[in-house]
N, C-alpha and C positions, 0 to 999 in steps of 0.2 A: 835414470835406470842404470843399474850396475851390470857390466858385461865382463865376464872373466876372459883372460887370455894373456899372452906374452907380449910385452911392449917391444915393438919393432923400431919406432922412431919417436923422439920427443920433438914436438913442433914449436915450442916456446922456450925462451931462455930464462934463466933464474932472475928473479926480481922484475920480469917483464909484465907490464899491465895487460890483462886479458879482458875481453868482452864476454858478456853472457852468450852462451851457445857456441863460443869459439872452440874448435877442435884442438886439444892439447897434445894428444899422443895418437899414434897409429899402431894398432895391434897387429901382431903377426898372424898371417892366415886370414885376413879380413875378406879377401876376394873369395876364398873357399866358403867362408861363412855366408857371405851374401848370396853365393851361388846355391848353397844348400837351402838358405832361407827362401830364395825365389822358387826353387824346386818344390819345397814344401808347400808354399803358397799355391803354386800351380796344381799340385796334387790335391790340395784341399778344394780348390775351385772345381777341378774335374770330378772329385767325389760329390760335391754339392750338385753339380749338373746331373750326375748319375742318379743321385737321390731324387732330384726333382723329376727326372724322366720316369723313375720307378714309381713315384707317387702318381704321376699322370697316367702311366700305363695301368696301375692298380685301379684307379678310379674308372678308367675306360673299360677294363676287364670286368669290374663289378657292374657297371652299367650294362655291358653286353650280356653278362650272366643273368641279370634281372630281366632283361628283354627276352632272352631265351627261355627263362622260367615262365614268363607271362605267355609266350607263344605256346609252350608245352601245356600249360594249364588250359588255355583256350582250346587247344586241339583235343585235350582229354574231355573237356566239357562238351565239345561238338560230338565226339564219339559217343559219350553217354547219352546225349540228347538223341542222337541217331538210333541208338539201341532202344531207348524208351519209345521213340516214335514207331520203330518197327514192331516192338512188342504190342503197342496199342493197336497198330494196324492189323496185326495177326489176330488179336482178340476181337476186334470189330468184325473181321471176316468170319471167325468162328461163331460169334453171336448171330450174325446175319444168316449163316448157313443153318444154324439151329432154328431160327425163326422160319426160314423157308421150309424146312422139314416138318415143323410143327403145323404150319398152315396147310401144307400139302396133305398131311395126315388127316387134319380136321375136314378138309374138303372131300377127301376120299370117303371118310365116314359118312358125311352128309349125302353123298351120291351113290353109296353102295348098300347092298343088302347083306345082313348078318345071318348067322345060323338061326334056325327056327327056335332053338332053345333060348337063345339070348333074346329073341323077339318076344317070346312068351313071358319071359321073366320081366322084360321091360313093360309089357302090357299089364302084368300084375302090379308092378310098381305104380303105374298110372292109376289103376283102380284104387289102390290103397291111398295114394296121395289125393285122389279126388274125394274119397270118403272123408279123409281128415279135413280137407278144405270145406266140404259141405258142413261138417260139424262146427268148424271154426266160424263159418258164415252164420249158421243158426245161433250160435252162442253170442255172436256180436250184435245180431240184429236188434235185440231189446235195448241195447245200450248205444245204438247208432246216433240217437238224438241227444245223448247226454253231453255234458260239458267235456271239453277236451282235457280238462284237468282232473277228470274223474279217473281214479286209479284203476278201477275194475275195467272201465272202458278202454283205457290205454293198454292194459295187459291183454284184453281180448283182441284189440286191434293189432297188436304186435303178433299174436298167435295167428291171426287171419293173414297178415302179410307174409309170415314165414311159411304158412301152409300154401299160399298162392305161389310163392317162389319154388317150393318143392314140387308142386304140381306142374308148373311150367317147365322145370328142368326135366321131370320125368317124361313129359310129352315130347320135348325136344330130343331126348335120348331115344325114345321109341321111334320117332320120325327118322332119326339118323340111321338107326339100325334097319329100318324098313326101306331105306333109300327114298324116303319121302320128306326129306328136310324141307322146311318151308323156304320160299323163294328169298325171303329177307336174310335168313341165316346163310344160305348158299351165296347170295350176292356179297354179304359181308366177308365170308371166307375167301371168295375170289378176289375181292378188293385187298384183303389183308395179304394174300399170296402175291399179288402184283406188287404191292408196296414192299414186301419182304424181299422179293427178287431184285427190285430196284435198289434197295439198300445194300444187298449183297454185291451188286455190280459196282456201286459207288465205293464200297469198302475195298474191293479188289483193285479198282483203279487207283485208290489212294495208296 
């Protein structure tokens, strides 16, 4: 390696045999150079330590940031779930209240008497529905023993069933308007009301 500088002292004489690696001369200012070199090496080592610390701190900060982000995401999800649960609970209460109102209204209708005009109209509907049912029964009777695959029989049977349903509905409406709902309808309405009220209490507790 070549090192520039001013020769301070020659350590060998002319024609003297020298060995490999033997120091031949001493340069001027060598001590200052060694001191500067040592200082530079020390500064380099310190910088390397600072860099290592910075890398370690950066990794630590990154891990902490990721952990904070995960905590924030979990908190947000919990809040969203809480809002959704609250909305579902409120909807369940609203549905339960609606069911209670509906069953109470139906029970009141079954147990109350309406205006005479409404009763007369309902009686007329019963008479008309009964007449349609009688005609449907008469039309179906000749085909009652025919095969079930017979299209005429199937059509007449459908008309008979529809007429029966219309007649039953008209009778139930008349009974409800007259306050003479049958015991089965009233019992069903009372049971439905009890169930609806229980569901409302459950929803409110939730």
